[in-house]
C-alpha positions, 0 to 999 in steps of 0.5 A, a space after each residue: 503129346 510127349 517130348 521126344 528130343 530137344 533140339 536147340 535154344 535161342 533168344 527170342 526178339 524179346 530177350 527171352 531164352 526159347 527152347 525147341 523140342 520135338 514132340 509126338 501127339 495124336 491127330 486129335 491132339 493136333 486138331 486141338 493145337 490148330 483149333 486153339 491157334 497153338 504155335 508149332 511147326 511140322 518140319 519137312 520130315 513131318 516131325 512136330 516141333 514146339 517153343 517152351 520157356 525151359 528145356 525138359 526131358 525127353 518124354 515129359 508130358 505136354 498139355 495145351 492151355 485154353 488160350 493155345 499155349 503149349 506147356 510141359 506138365 511137370 511134377 512141380 507144377 502139379 504139386 503146385 496146383 494141388 497145394 492151391 486146392 488143398 488151401 482152397 479147401 482149408 479155407 472153405 472149411 472154416 467158412 471164408 467166403 468165395 470172395 475172400 478165398 478168391 482174393 487170396 488165391 489170386 494175390 489180392 488183399 482180402 477184406 476182413 
């Protein structure tokens, strides 16, 4: 799935900025969106639109989370995930327990 165009923006009922983009997807990807309960619309002319928390450029790849949220796969997001994976591997290499790694990875207090 890819962003085709930015359409407009508005402030949601909750006071959050919302950015409307058109996007392309295959029939299989659309089936996954429907199956996961993703929030998107199809316009009268057949264009798919989604609602994101930021404005993204044309060509940005979209993905869908396990709970159905459509999100942009950005380089920053990819780097953050990659950095976290590298940190977890380093903790494992020095013998940290899985519980301690989980506490560190998810911001909890790790017991010594």
